C-alpha positions as CSV (number, residue, x, y, z in Angstrom):
1,M,63.5,94.1,129.9
2,A,63.9,91.1,132.2
3,K,66.5,91.4,134.8
4,S,69.4,88.9,134.8
5,K,69.4,86.6,137.7
6,T,72.1,86.8,140.4
7,L,74.6,84.0,140.3
8,A,76.2,82.5,143.3
9,L,80.0,82.5,143.3
10,T,80.8,78.9,142.7
11,W,83.3,77.1,140.5
12,D,80.5,76.0,138.2
13,N,79.3,79.6,137.7
14,L,82.7,81.2,137.2
15,P,82.6,81.1,133.4
16,E,79.2,82.8,133.2
17,I,80.2,85.3,135.9
18,G,83.4,86.0,134.0
19,L,81.4,86.5,130.7
20,R,79.0,88.9,132.5
21,V,81.9,91.0,133.8
22,L,83.7,91.0,130.4
23,T,80.5,92.2,128.6
24,S,79.4,94.6,131.3
25,F,78.9,98.4,130.7
26,G,80.5,98.9,134.1
27,L,83.8,97.4,132.9
28,A,83.7,99.6,129.8
29,S,82.9,102.7,131.9
30,G,85.8,101.9,134.3
31,V,88.2,101.3,131.4
32,L,87.3,104.6,129.8
33,A,87.7,106.5,133.1
34,L,91.1,104.9,133.6
35,L,92.1,105.8,130.0
36,T,91.2,109.4,130.6
37,L,93.4,109.4,133.8
38,V,96.3,107.7,132.0
39,T,96.0,110.2,129.1
40,L,96.2,113.1,131.6
41,L,99.2,111.7,133.5
42,G,101.0,110.8,130.3
43,T,100.5,114.2,128.8
44,L,101.8,115.9,132.0
45,N,104.7,113.5,132.1
46,Q,105.9,114.8,128.7
47,I,107.1,118.0,130.4
48,E,109.7,116.0,132.4
49,E,110.6,113.0,130.2
50,G,109.6,114.0,126.6
51,L,107.2,112.5,124.1
52,I,108.9,109.2,123.4
53,D,109.6,108.0,126.9
54,S,106.1,109.2,128.1
55,T,104.4,107.3,125.3
56,A,106.3,104.1,126.2
57,K,105.7,104.5,129.9
58,Y,102.0,105.4,129.9
59,F,100.5,104.4,126.5
60,E,102.5,101.4,125.3
61,S,102.9,99.5,128.6
62,A,100.7,97.0,130.4
63,W,101.3,98.5,133.8
64,I,102.4,101.9,135.0
65,I,104.7,102.0,138.0
66,D,105.8,105.5,138.7
67,T,106.0,108.3,141.3
68,I,104.5,111.8,141.1
69,P,106.0,114.6,143.2
70,I,103.5,117.0,144.5
71,G,105.2,119.7,146.6
72,K,107.3,117.8,149.2
73,V,105.2,114.7,148.9
74,T,105.9,111.9,146.5
75,I,102.8,109.8,145.5
76,P,103.4,106.3,144.2
77,V,101.4,105.5,141.0
78,F,100.4,101.9,140.1
79,L,97.9,101.8,137.2
80,P,97.1,99.6,134.2
81,G,98.8,101.1,131.2
82,G,97.2,102.2,128.0
83,Y,98.1,99.0,126.1
84,L,96.3,96.8,128.7
85,L,93.3,99.1,129.0
86,L,92.8,99.1,125.2
87,A,93.1,95.3,125.1
88,I,90.4,95.0,127.8
89,L,88.2,97.5,126.0
90,F,88.7,95.6,122.7
91,F,87.5,92.3,124.2
92,N,84.7,94.0,126.1
93,I,83.3,95.4,122.9
94,L,83.9,92.2,121.0
95,A,82.2,90.0,123.6
96,G,79.4,92.5,124.1
97,T,78.7,92.7,120.4
98,I,78.4,88.9,120.2
99,V,76.5,88.3,123.4
100,K,74.3,91.4,124.0
101,I,73.1,92.7,120.7
102,R,69.9,91.2,119.4
103,R,70.3,89.1,116.2
104,N,67.9,90.7,113.8
105,W,68.1,93.1,110.8
106,K,67.3,96.1,112.9
107,A,70.5,95.6,114.8
108,I,72.7,95.6,111.7
109,G,73.7,99.2,112.3
110,L,74.9,98.4,115.8
111,Y,77.0,95.5,114.5
112,V,78.6,97.7,111.9
113,S,79.4,100.5,114.3
114,H,80.9,98.2,116.8
115,I,83.1,96.6,114.1
116,G,84.3,100.1,113.2
117,I,85.3,100.8,116.8
118,L,87.1,97.4,117.0
119,I,89.1,98.2,113.9
120,L,90.1,101.6,115.4
121,I,91.4,99.9,118.6
122,F,93.1,97.1,116.7
123,S,94.9,99.6,114.4
124,S,96.6,101.0,117.5
125,F,98.0,97.5,118.3
126,V,99.2,97.2,114.6
127,T,100.9,100.6,114.9
128,R,102.5,99.7,118.2
129,H,104.1,96.5,116.9
130,F,104.7,97.1,113.2
131,A,105.1,100.8,112.5
132,W,108.5,102.3,111.7
133,E,109.6,105.9,111.8
134,G,112.8,107.5,110.7
135,N,114.3,110.3,108.6
136,M,116.0,110.8,105.3
137,A,118.2,113.9,104.7
138,L,119.1,114.9,101.2
139,R,121.1,117.7,99.6
140,P,120.1,118.9,96.1
141,G,121.2,116.2,93.6
142,M,121.5,113.5,96.2
143,Q,119.4,110.3,96.1
144,S,118.7,107.6,98.6
145,S,116.7,104.4,99.1
146,E,117.1,104.0,102.8
147,A,115.9,105.8,106.0
148,L,117.5,106.0,109.4
149,H,115.5,105.4,112.6
150,Y,115.2,108.4,114.9
151,R,115.9,106.5,118.1
152,N,117.1,103.0,117.6
153,W,120.8,102.1,117.3
154,Q,122.6,99.0,116.0
155,I,126.2,97.8,115.9
156,E,127.5,97.0,112.5
157,I,130.6,94.8,112.0
158,L,132.1,95.1,108.5
159,P,134.9,92.9,107.1
160,V,137.5,95.1,105.3
161,N,139.7,93.8,102.5
162,A,143.3,94.8,101.6
163,Q,142.0,97.8,99.5
164,G,140.2,99.2,102.5
165,E,136.8,98.3,101.1
166,A,134.0,97.0,103.4
167,S,131.8,94.1,102.5
168,K,128.3,93.3,103.8
169,A,127.8,94.1,107.5
170,L,126.9,91.8,110.2
171,I,124.5,93.5,112.5
172,I,123.7,93.3,116.3
173,P,120.2,94.7,116.2
174,H,118.7,97.3,118.5
175,G,116.3,94.8,120.0
176,D,119.1,92.7,121.4
177,L,121.2,95.7,122.6
178,E,118.4,97.5,124.5
179,T,117.9,94.5,126.9
180,I,121.5,94.6,128.2
181,G,121.5,97.7,130.3
182,W,124.4,99.4,132.1
183,K,124.9,96.6,134.7
184,G,124.3,93.7,132.4
185,Q,126.3,91.9,129.8
186,R,125.7,89.7,126.8
187,T,127.9,87.8,124.3
188,F,127.1,87.6,120.6
189,T,128.5,84.9,118.4
190,S,128.5,84.3,114.6
191,P,130.1,81.5,112.5
192,D,131.1,84.2,110.0
193,L,133.4,86.0,112.5
194,P,136.7,84.9,114.0
195,F,135.7,86.4,117.3
196,D,132.8,86.8,119.7
197,V,131.5,90.1,120.9
198,R,130.8,90.7,124.6
199,I,128.9,93.9,125.5
200,R,129.4,94.6,129.2
201,H,127.8,98.1,129.5
202,A,125.1,99.5,127.3
203,A,123.5,103.0,127.6
204,R,120.9,104.7,125.5
205,N,122.8,108.0,126.1
206,A,126.5,108.1,126.8
207,T,129.8,109.8,125.9
208,P,133.5,108.9,126.1
209,I,135.4,111.0,128.6
210,P,139.1,111.3,129.4
211,I,140.2,109.5,132.5
212,S,141.8,112.7,133.7
213,A,138.5,114.5,133.8
214,P,136.8,114.7,137.2
215,M,133.5,113.2,135.8
216,A,135.4,110.0,134.9
217,A,135.2,108.9,138.5
218,K,131.5,108.4,138.0
219,S,132.1,105.8,135.3
220,D,132.7,102.1,136.3
221,T,133.8,101.0,132.9
222,P,137.5,100.0,132.2
223,A,139.6,102.6,130.5
224,V,140.4,102.2,126.8
225,D,143.1,104.4,125.2
226,G,142.8,106.9,128.0
227,F,139.0,107.1,127.9
228,K,136.1,105.7,129.9
229,L,132.4,105.5,128.9
230,L,130.1,107.8,130.9
231,E,126.4,107.1,131.1
232,L,124.4,110.3,130.7
233,P,120.8,111.1,131.6
234,K,118.3,110.5,128.7
235,E,117.4,113.5,126.6
236,K,113.7,114.6,126.5
237,E,113.9,114.4,122.7
238,A,114.8,110.8,122.2
239,E,116.5,111.4,118.9
240,R,119.2,113.5,120.7
241,N,120.4,110.5,122.6
242,S,123.8,109.0,121.6
243,A,124.1,105.3,122.4
244,G,127.3,104.0,123.9
245,F,128.7,100.5,124.6
246,Y,131.7,99.0,126.3
247,A,132.7,96.0,124.3
248,E,135.2,93.2,124.3
249,F,136.1,91.3,121.2
250,L,137.1,87.7,122.1
251,P,139.2,86.1,119.3
252,K,138.3,82.4,118.8
253,N,142.0,81.6,118.2
254,G,142.9,82.3,121.9
255,E,144.4,85.7,121.4
256,P,143.8,88.2,124.3
257,P,140.4,90.1,124.3
258,I,140.4,93.4,122.5
259,P,138.5,96.1,124.5
260,A,136.7,99.0,122.8
261,I,134.4,101.9,123.5
262,L,131.7,102.0,120.8
263,W,129.9,105.3,120.6
264,A,127.3,106.7,118.3
265,H,128.5,110.2,117.6
266,L,125.8,112.7,116.8
267,G,127.5,114.9,114.2
268,G,124.5,115.9,112.1
269,N,122.8,114.4,109.1
270,F,125.9,114.2,106.9
271,A,128.6,113.6,109.6
272,E,131.2,111.0,108.7
273,V,131.1,107.9,111.0
274,K,134.5,106.9,112.3
275,P,134.4,103.2,113.1
276,F,136.5,101.3,115.6
277,T,139.0,99.0,113.7
278,L,140.4,95.7,114.9
279,R,142.6,93.1,113.4
280,T,142.6,89.4,114.4
281,D,143.3,86.1,112.7
282,G,144.9,88.0,109.8
283,K,141.7,89.8,109.0
284,T,140.6,93.4,109.5
285,F,137.1,94.5,110.7
286,A,135.5,97.9,111.2
287,V,132.9,98.2,113.9
288,Q,130.5,101.2,114.2
289,V,127.3,102.2,116.0
290,V,124.8,103.6,113.5
291,R,121.1,104.2,113.5
292,E,118.8,101.4,112.5
293,R,118.3,101.4,108.7
294,M,115.2,100.7,106.7
295,A,115.5,99.8,103.1
296,I,112.9,101.5,100.8
297,P,111.9,99.7,97.6
298,F,112.3,102.8,95.5
299,T,114.7,105.7,95.3
300,I,114.1,109.4,96.1
301,K,116.2,112.1,94.5
302,L,116.1,115.7,95.6
303,D,116.0,118.0,92.6
304,Q,115.4,121.3,94.4
305,F,114.7,122.6,97.9
306,L,112.6,125.7,98.0
307,F,112.8,127.9,101.1
308,E,110.8,131.0,101.8
309,K,111.7,133.1,104.8
310,Y,110.2,136.1,106.6
311,A,111.8,139.4,105.6
312,G,115.1,140.1,107.4
313,V,115.3,136.8,109.3
314,M,116.1,133.1,108.5
315,T,112.8,132.0,110.1
316,A,111.0,129.7,107.7
317,K,107.7,130.9,106.3
318,N,107.3,128.0,103.9
319,Y,109.5,125.3,102.4
320,Q,109.1,122.3,100.1
321,S,111.1,119.7,98.3
322,N,110.8,118.9,94.6
323,I,111.8,115.3,94.2
324,T,112.0,112.5,91.6
325,K,110.8,109.0,92.5
326,L,112.9,106.4,90.7
327,E,111.4,103.0,90.4
328,D,111.7,100.2,87.9
329,G,113.4,102.5,85.3
330,R,110.6,105.0,85.6
331,E,110.8,108.6,86.9
332,E,108.0,110.6,88.5
333,K,108.3,114.3,89.6
334,I,106.7,115.0,93.0
335,E,106.3,118.0,95.3
336,V,106.5,117.4,99.0
337,K,105.2,120.3,101.0
338,M,104.8,121.1,104.8
339,N,101.2,119.8,105.0
340,E,101.1,117.7,101.8
341,P,103.1,114.5,102.4
342,F,104.0,112.0,99.6
343,R,102.6,108.5,100.0
344,H,103.6,105.4,98.0
345,R,103.5,101.6,98.6
346,G,102.8,102.0,102.3
347,Y,105.6,104.7,102.9
348,T,104.8,108.3,103.8
349,F,107.3,111.1,103.4
350,F,106.6,114.2,105.4
351,Q,108.5,117.5,104.9
352,A,109.8,117.6,108.5
353,S,112.6,120.2,108.6
354,F,115.7,121.5,106.9
355,G,119.4,122.2,107.7
356,P,122.0,123.0,108.5
357,P,121.1,124.7,111.8
358,N,121.8,128.5,111.9
359,A,122.4,128.5,108.2
360,G,123.7,131.7,106.6
361,P,122.3,133.4,103.5
362,D,124.9,131.7,101.2
363,D,124.8,128.2,102.8
364,E,123.4,125.4,100.8
365,L,120.3,124.0,102.5
366,Y,119.3,120.4,102.6
367,T,115.9,118.8,103.3
368,V,114.9,116.3,106.0
369,F,112.0,114.0,105.5
370,T,110.2,112.0,108.2
371,V,109.7,108.6,106.7
372,W,106.8,106.7,108.2
373,K,105.8,103.1,107.4
374,N,102.6,101.9,109.1
375,P,100.5,99.0,107.8
376,S,97.5,100.5,109.6
377,D,98.0,104.1,108.4
378,H,94.5,104.5,106.9
379,W,92.7,102.2,109.3
380,P,91.5,105.0,111.6
381,L,89.9,106.7,108.7
382,F,88.2,103.5,107.5
383,S,87.0,102.7,111.0
384,L,85.4,106.1,111.4
385,L,83.6,105.8,108.0
386,I,82.4,102.3,109.0
387,T,81.2,103.5,112.5
388,F,79.5,106.5,110.8
389,A,77.7,104.2,108.4
390,G,76.6,101.9,111.2
391,L,75.3,104.7,113.4
392,L,73.5,106.2,110.3
393,T,71.9,102.9,109.6
394,H,70.8,102.4,113.2
395,M,69.4,105.9,113.5
396,G,67.6,105.3,110.1
397,W,65.9,102.2,111.6
398,K,64.9,104.1,114.7
399,L,63.5,107.0,112.7
400,A,61.5,104.6,110.5
401,D,60.1,102.9,113.6
402,H,59.1,106.3,115.1
403,L,57.4,107.4,111.9
404,R,55.4,104.1,111.7
405,R,54.3,104.4,115.3
406,S,53.3,108.0,114.7
407,T,51.2,107.0,111.7
408,R,49.4,104.3,113.6
409,T,48.4,106.6,116.5
410,A,47.3,109.5,114.2
C-alpha cells in the first residue's frame, strides 16, 4: 500500500490535514483510551456522588473538571467528557467510512458494520436528549395515566375557585428552575396571572427550618412565618433529594410582595401535597412543588399485586403486578414481573419495587413501576444485528477469496 505524502503545515493544507487527523486510527485509539479512563473514573465516583450525578459529570458532559483526593494529595482532573468523546468517535468513524474504505462490492460488509456502530453511538445521543424516566405507584384497584419523574421538580400554580376547586395549572418547568442556583434569581411572568413570580434561592435539596434552630444561622434566606430555607448536601440517590425555593409573588396591582418558602416534601408515594396558598387581586391561588409529570396515552389499572416472601421474613423472593391496560374502550390483561417488563407504544413498565417500607403482615402492599420512554430503546439491538451482519458478510468475502487462492495454487 502506498504511503501518504507528508503535508507541510500551511493555510492551504489545513483542510486536508484536518481530514487526515479526523479519519486517523490514532485519533480513534486515543478516544477509546480516554473513554476507558473516563469510564473507570466515573464508576469510582459513584461511591461518593451516586449514579445520577456521576453519570452527568463524567458521561453526559463535554468536559470533566474535578479533583481526586489520593491520601493527603488532591489531584486536579481536566478531561474531555464522555459526550464529547463519543461525538469525536462518531465523526471519526463516519469520515473514515466515507474516505478510507474502498468503493467496491467486497467492502460492503465493512460499510454495513460501520453503519451499525454509528447507529449504536447515535442512539446514546438520542437517549441523552429525549429519554424520560419516572415512576408510577398504584394500590390494588387504582388506575393512572401519568408518571412522575424520579429527579426533576416543577412549580405548579393553580387558580382556585370559590368552591375550593383548582383549575388547570400554570407550570414553571424544571429546566428553568435548575439554572437559578442558590445565589441567583429569576422572575417569571404570565399574562394569565395577576402577579409575577421571583425565585431568589433554588436548591436541589433543601428543608425549612425554624429560625430558633442553631442550623438556621447557616441559611441566608429571609424568614417566612418563623422558618428559613436551609440548603442541604445532595443525596447520593438523586430521587431522595427534596427541592426547595425561596419565592416572592409580586402583584401587578402594586400590592406588597408576598414571600413564601416552596418545598417539595418527600412523604412517600401517596403523601398528600400541601400547597402554599395566596390571595391577590380578589383571586386565590395554590402553589406547590411537585415532580415533573409525564402524560401516558393509555391507562394502567392494578388488579392484583402478588408478593412471595422467604419463610419467616418480609424479604421479597418474587413479586409481580397483574394489570389491565385501558385504551380506546378496550381492555387487555397483562402480567408485569421482575424480569419481564411491559412495553407498549414506546413506553416500558418495569416492576421496580413495592411498598410501604417495613410493611407488616397485614398491611396492604402497593406496586411501583419504573416508567421508561426512550425513542432509541431498541436501537442498540438493531445496531448489533447490523454490525454482526456486516462482519459476517466481510468474513464471507475473505473466506471466499482465500478458498479461490488455495484452489489456484493447488
